[in-house]
C-alpha positions in Angstrom: -0.1 0.0 -0.1 1.3 3.6 -0.7 2.7 5.3 2.3 0.8 8.6 3.5 3.7 9.8 5.5 4.8 12.4 2.9 1.3 13.9 2.9 1.2 13.8 6.6 4.5 15.6 6.9 3.1 18.2 4.5 -0.2 18.5 6.6 1.9 18.9 9.6 4.3 21.7 8.2 1.2 23.5 6.9 -0.7 23.6 10.4 2.6 24.5 12.1 3.1 27.4 9.7 -0.6 28.4 10.1 -0.3 28.5 13.9 3.0 30.3 13.6 1.4 32.9 11.4 -1.5 33.3 14.0 0.9 33.6 17.1 3.0 36.2 15.0 -0.3 38.1 14.2 -1.2 38.1 17.8 2.2 39.1 19.0 2.2 42.0 16.5 -1.2 43.0 17.9 -0.1 42.9 21.4 3.0 44.9 20.5 1.0 47.6 18.7 -1.5 47.8 21.7 1.6 48.2 24.0 3.1 51.0 21.9 -0.2 52.7 21.7 -0.4 53.2 25.4 3.2 53.5 26.5 4.3 56.9 25.2 1.0 58.8 25.7 -0.1 57.3 28.9 2.4 55.0 30.7 5.4 57.3 30.3 3.6 60.4 31.5 2.1 58.4 34.4 5.8 57.5 35.5 6.8 61.0 35.0 4.1 62.0 37.4 5.4 59.5 40.0 9.0 60.6 39.5 8.2 64.4 40.0 6.3 63.5 43.3 8.9 61.2 44.3 11.5 64.1 43.8 9.2 66.3 45.9 9.1 63.7 48.7 13.0 63.5 48.7 13.1 67.3 49.1 11.2 67.8 52.0 8.5 66.7 51.4 7.1 70.0 49.9 5.2 71.0 46.8 7.9 72.7 45.2 8.0 70.4 42.1 4.2 69.8 42.0 3.7 72.8 39.4 5.9 70.7 36.9 3.1 68.4 36.6 1.5 71.0 34.2 3.9 69.8 31.4 2.8 66.2 31.6 -0.3 66.4 29.7 1.6 68.4 27.0 3.7 65.3 26.7 0.7 63.1 26.4 -0.7 65.5 23.6 2.3 64.8 21.6 1.6 61.2 21.3 -1.7 60.4 22.6 -5.5 60.8 21.6 -7.8 63.4 23.4 -8.8 60.5 25.5 -5.4 59.5 26.6 -4.5 63.0 27.2 -7.6 63.8 29.2 -6.7 60.8 31.3 -3.1 61.9 31.9 -4.4 65.4 32.5 -6.9 64.0 35.2 -4.1 61.7 36.8 -1.8 64.8 37.1 -4.3 67.0 38.5 -5.5 64.5 41.0 -1.9 63.6 42.1 -1.3 67.4 42.6 -4.5 67.5 44.6 -3.5 64.5 46.8 0.3 65.4 47.2 -0.9 68.9 48.3 -2.9 67.5 51.2 -0.1 65.2 52.2 2.7 67.6 52.1 1.1 70.9 52.1 3.5 73.9 52.7 0.5 75.8 54.3 0.0 78.2 51.2 -3.5 77.3 50.1 -3.4 80.0 47.5 -0.2 78.6 46.0 -1.8 75.2 46.0 -5.0 76.4 44.3 -2.9 78.3 41.7 -1.0 75.1 40.9 -4.0 73.1 40.5 -5.5 75.8 38.3 -2.4 75.8 36.0 -2.3 72.0 35.7 -6.1 72.0 35.0 -5.6 74.7 32.2 -2.6 72.7 30.8 -4.5 69.6 30.7 -7.5 71.2 28.9 -5.2 72.8 26.5 -3.4 69.7 26.0 -6.6 67.9 25.0 -7.4 70.5 22.5 -3.9 70.3 21.1 -4.2 66.5 20.8 -7.4 66.8 19.0 -6.1 69.2 16.7 -2.9 67.0 16.0 -5.0 63.8 15.6 -7.5 65.6 13.0 -4.3 66.9 11.1 -2.8 63.5 11.0 -6.2 62.0 9.9 -6.2 64.6 7.0 -2.7 63.7 6.0 -3.6 60.0 6.0 -6.7 60.5 3.9 -4.5 62.6 1.5 -1.8 60.0 1.3 -4.6 57.3 0.9 -6.0 59.3 -1.9 -2.7 59.9 -3.5 -1.8 56.1 -3.4 -5.4 55.5 -4.9 -4.7 57.8 -7.6 -1.5 56.4 -8.4 -3.0 52.8 -8.4 -5.9 54.0 -10.7 -3.3 55.6 -12.9 -1.2 52.6 -13.1 -4.2 50.3 -13.8 -5.4 52.7 -16.6 -1.8 52.9 -18.2 -0.6 49.4 -17.6 -1.3 46.2 -19.9 -2.8 43.6 -17.2 -1.2 40.4 -19.0 2.5 41.7 -19.5 2.8 44.4 -17.1 4.1 46.9 -19.7 2.5 50.0 -20.8 -0.8 49.7 -22.5 -1.8 51.8 -25.5 -3.0 54.5 -23.3 0.0 54.6 -21.2 2.2 54.5 -24.4 0.3 57.5 -26.0 0.4 59.6 -22.7 4.1 58.8 -22.5 5.1 59.4 -26.1 3.0 62.6 -26.2 4.8 64.0 -23.1 8.6 63.2 -24.1 11.1 65.6 -25.2 11.2 65.7 -28.9 14.1 68.0 -29.4 16.4 65.2 -30.3 16.0 62.3 -32.9 13.4 59.6 -32.0 12.8 56.2 -33.6 9.6 54.5 -33.3 9.2 50.8 -34.1 6.5 48.2 -34.2 7.3 44.7 -33.2 4.8 41.9 -34.3 5.0 38.4 -33.0 5.3 36.2 -36.1 2.7 33.3 -36.3 1.3 34.0 -32.9 -2.0 32.8 -34.1 -0.6 29.3 -34.7 0.6 29.3 -31.0 -2.8 30.0 -29.8 -4.4 27.5 -32.3 -2.0 24.8 -31.5 -1.4 25.1 -27.7 -4.1 27.2 -26.4 -4.6 30.6 -25.0 -2.8 30.0 -21.9 0.4 29.1 -23.8 -0.3 32.2 -25.9 -0.5 34.5 -22.7 2.8 33.1 -21.5 4.3 33.6 -24.9 3.4 37.3 -24.8 4.4 37.7 -21.1 7.9 36.2 -21.8 8.3 38.3 -25.0 7.4 41.5 -23.1 9.8 40.7 -20.4 12.6 39.9 -22.6 12.0 43.3 -24.8 12.1 45.3 -21.6 15.2 43.5 -20.4 17.0 44.1 -23.7 16.1 47.8 -24.1 17.6 50.7 -21.8 15.9 52.7 -19.2 15.5 55.7 -21.7 13.7 53.5 -24.2 9.9 53.2 -24.1 8.3 49.7 -24.5 4.6 48.8 -24.3 1.9 46.6 -25.8 0.2 48.4 -28.6 -2.2 45.7 -28.9 -2.8 42.0 -29.7 0.5 40.6 -30.4 2.0 44.1 -31.5 4.7 46.1 -29.0 5.5 49.5 -29.6 9.1 50.9 -29.0 10.4 54.4 -28.9 14.3 54.9 -29.0 16.0 58.2 -28.6 18.0 57.5 -31.5 18.4 58.3 -35.2 17.2 55.7 -37.5 20.5 54.1 -38.4 21.7 53.8 -34.8 18.1 52.5 -33.7 18.3 49.8 -36.3 21.7 48.4 -34.9 20.0 48.4 -31.4 16.9 46.7 -32.8 19.1 44.0 -34.3 20.7 43.3 -30.9 17.3 43.4 -29.1 15.8 41.0 -31.7 18.8 38.5 -31.3 18.3 38.7 -27.5 14.5 38.2 -27.4 14.4 35.2 -30.1 17.7 33.5 -29.1 15.9 31.1 -26.7 12.5 29.5 -26.9 9.8 30.1 -24.4 9.0 27.0 -22.3 5.3 26.0 -22.1 5.2 23.0 -19.8 7.5 20.4 -21.7 7.1 22.0 -25.0 9.3 24.8 -26.4 7.7 27.8 -28.2 10.2 29.5 -30.6 10.0 33.1 -30.6 10.1 35.1 -33.9 9.6 39.0 -34.3 9.3 41.4 -37.1 10.3 45.1 -36.4 9.0 47.9 -38.5 10.9 51.2 -37.6 10.8 54.7 -38.8 12.2 57.9 -37.4 9.5 60.3 -35.9 9.6 63.8 -37.7 9.5 66.8 -35.5 6.1 68.1 -37.1 4.6 64.6 -37.3 1.8 63.4 -35.1 2.0 60.1 -33.2 -0.6 58.3 -35.3 1.2 59.2 -38.3 4.6 57.8 -37.3 3.0 54.7 -35.7 1.1 54.1 -39.1 4.4 54.5 -40.9 6.2 52.1 -38.4 3.3 49.6 -38.9 3.5 49.6 -42.6 7.3 49.1 -42.4 6.6 46.1 -40.4 4.3 44.5 -42.7 6.6 45.1 -45.6 9.2 43.4 -43.6 7.0 40.4 -43.2 6.2 40.2 -47.0 10.1 40.5 -47.7 11.1 38.0 -44.8 13.1 40.9 -43.2 13.2 40.9 -39.5 14.3 44.6 -39.1 12.7 46.7 -41.9 13.2 50.6 -41.8 10.7 52.8 -43.6 
């Protein structure tokens, strides 16, 4: 009979990993909760105790009790209005209780100190509320910015290949500096329909993703690459046509040198490039149309790199 020990071992590992993840999550939650209260509440409370201890060592007198007015301000820097109010109440009650235990006989001074601490606590609560609201606005602004960036990425990125889609290419190309020479090339995957028909659409998707990745890696950061549609890619090189042709020959060799693996079957990669130089007064549609025409002429004449 076949042994189930291997499956059992896998199940044990999966369970242990799940328990480890749960334990880690709980630990992180406890750590976050601890930090949430340490700076705004616990540290100020310890500071209150330290101030009163120093006063006891001095006399006891109430010379340092007035310093408690600063404690709510510390809480306001890190805590919520509720936490700040708790610290303010602790500081005020501590000053009141210590005043009765170690009174210097000056009731007026004691009342003034209590008034100052109370005023400081109220001001700290308002300051904390203002800070929390400001932080919330900043968080919302950051969230909106992240959402806008994600929406822009989704709108300009091809979901299959991760390269720029047609919208992204148009936006990028219309915004580039055209003071220097620019060569635009259309690269078409040869016989891509046969890949889909023979191996299926999943294999075709793998073929396109691998081709896009290879094109991106073969080009430099200054070059622009994206999926124009279907099995066509658009490339823009900041080079005159003659130099761009040399680059495209190297790119074609790098992209088509090795086959794309689909399970146990190899899919050979073949591309035809049509390239043309973008005239200074020419529209994007016009230069892409000329590059597309050069690509089809290259297919008819069996030229992998055809310029027009």
